[in-house]
C-alpha positions as CSV (number, residue, x, y, z in Angstrom):
1,X,-64.2,195.5,-57.2
2,X,-62.6,197.2,-60.2
3,X,-59.6,198.3,-58.3
4,X,-56.0,197.3,-59.1
5,X,-54.3,195.5,-56.3
6,X,-51.4,198.0,-56.3
7,X,-53.8,200.9,-55.9
8,X,-55.7,199.0,-53.1
9,X,-52.5,198.1,-51.3
10,X,-51.3,201.8,-51.4
11,X,-54.7,203.0,-50.2
12,X,-54.8,200.5,-47.3
13,X,-51.2,201.3,-46.3
14,X,-52.1,205.0,-46.2
15,X,-55.2,204.3,-44.2
16,X,-53.2,202.2,-41.7
17,X,-50.5,204.9,-41.4
18,X,-53.3,207.4,-40.6
19,X,-54.7,205.1,-37.9
20,X,-58.0,204.6,-39.9
21,X,-57.7,200.8,-40.2
22,X,-55.9,197.9,-38.6
23,X,-54.8,194.8,-40.6
24,X,-54.5,191.5,-38.9
25,X,-53.7,188.1,-40.3
26,X,-56.5,185.5,-40.3
27,X,-56.0,182.9,-37.6
28,X,-57.4,180.1,-39.9
29,X,-56.1,181.1,-43.3
30,X,-52.6,182.5,-43.8
31,X,-53.5,183.9,-47.2
32,X,-56.2,186.2,-45.7
33,X,-55.7,189.6,-44.0
34,X,-58.6,191.0,-42.0
35,X,-59.2,194.7,-42.1
36,X,-61.0,196.5,-39.3
37,X,-61.8,200.1,-38.8
38,X,-60.2,201.8,-35.9
39,X,-62.1,204.2,-33.7
40,X,-60.7,207.0,-35.8
41,X,-61.8,205.2,-38.9
42,X,-65.3,204.8,-37.6
43,X,-65.5,208.5,-37.0
44,X,-64.5,209.1,-40.7
45,X,-67.1,206.5,-41.8
46,X,-69.8,208.1,-39.8
47,X,-69.0,211.6,-41.0
48,X,-68.8,210.4,-44.6
49,X,-72.2,208.6,-44.3
50,X,-73.7,211.8,-42.9
51,X,-72.3,213.9,-45.7
52,X,-73.6,211.5,-48.3
53,X,-77.1,211.3,-46.7
54,X,-77.3,215.1,-46.6
55,X,-76.2,215.4,-50.2
56,X,-78.8,212.8,-51.3
57,X,-81.5,214.7,-49.4
58,X,-80.5,217.9,-51.0
59,X,-80.6,216.4,-54.5
60,X,-83.9,214.7,-53.9
61,X,-85.4,218.0,-52.7
62,X,-84.0,220.0,-55.7
63,X,-84.4,217.7,-58.6
64,X,-87.5,216.3,-60.2
65,X,-88.2,212.6,-60.4
66,X,-87.4,212.7,-64.1
67,X,-84.1,214.5,-63.5
68,X,-83.2,211.9,-60.8
69,X,-84.1,209.0,-63.1
70,X,-82.0,210.5,-65.9
71,X,-79.1,211.1,-63.6
72,X,-79.1,207.5,-62.3
73,X,-79.4,206.2,-65.8
74,X,-76.4,208.2,-67.0
75,X,-74.3,207.2,-63.9
76,X,-75.2,203.5,-64.5
77,X,-74.1,203.8,-68.2
78,X,-70.8,205.5,-67.3
79,X,-70.2,202.9,-64.6
80,X,-70.8,200.1,-67.2
81,X,-68.5,201.8,-69.7
82,X,-65.7,202.1,-67.1
83,X,-66.0,198.4,-66.3
84,X,-65.1,197.5,-69.9
85,X,-61.5,196.7,-70.9
86,X,-61.6,199.0,-74.0
87,X,-61.9,202.0,-71.8
88,X,-58.2,201.9,-71.3
89,X,-57.6,202.7,-75.0
90,X,-59.0,206.2,-74.2
91,X,-55.8,206.7,-72.1
92,X,-53.4,205.5,-74.9
93,X,-51.8,208.9,-75.8
94,X,-49.4,207.3,-78.2
95,X,-52.2,205.9,-80.3
96,X,-53.9,209.3,-80.4
97,X,-50.8,211.2,-81.4
98,X,-50.2,208.7,-84.3
99,X,-53.6,209.5,-85.7
100,X,-52.9,213.3,-85.8
């Protein structure tokens, strides 16, 4: 998924504390934790989905087909770059300061 387990754990804990999800152990596999949206979580999901759909509609109405294709192409390229291990070297501030 491209998310560090620490970050995911923190996010899930926060969501649970805000009554958005409920975590329950799997009855058949002790290593597995099942995550379910609460009613409050479902409200957030539905609102988020509506916002995304409205934004998509707005963009489709206001961008040309070529502009949309270019946007999707750039987003795919950025996503691919972010999936590569060497992207982390961009955050190495010590390495950059040694070059200066």
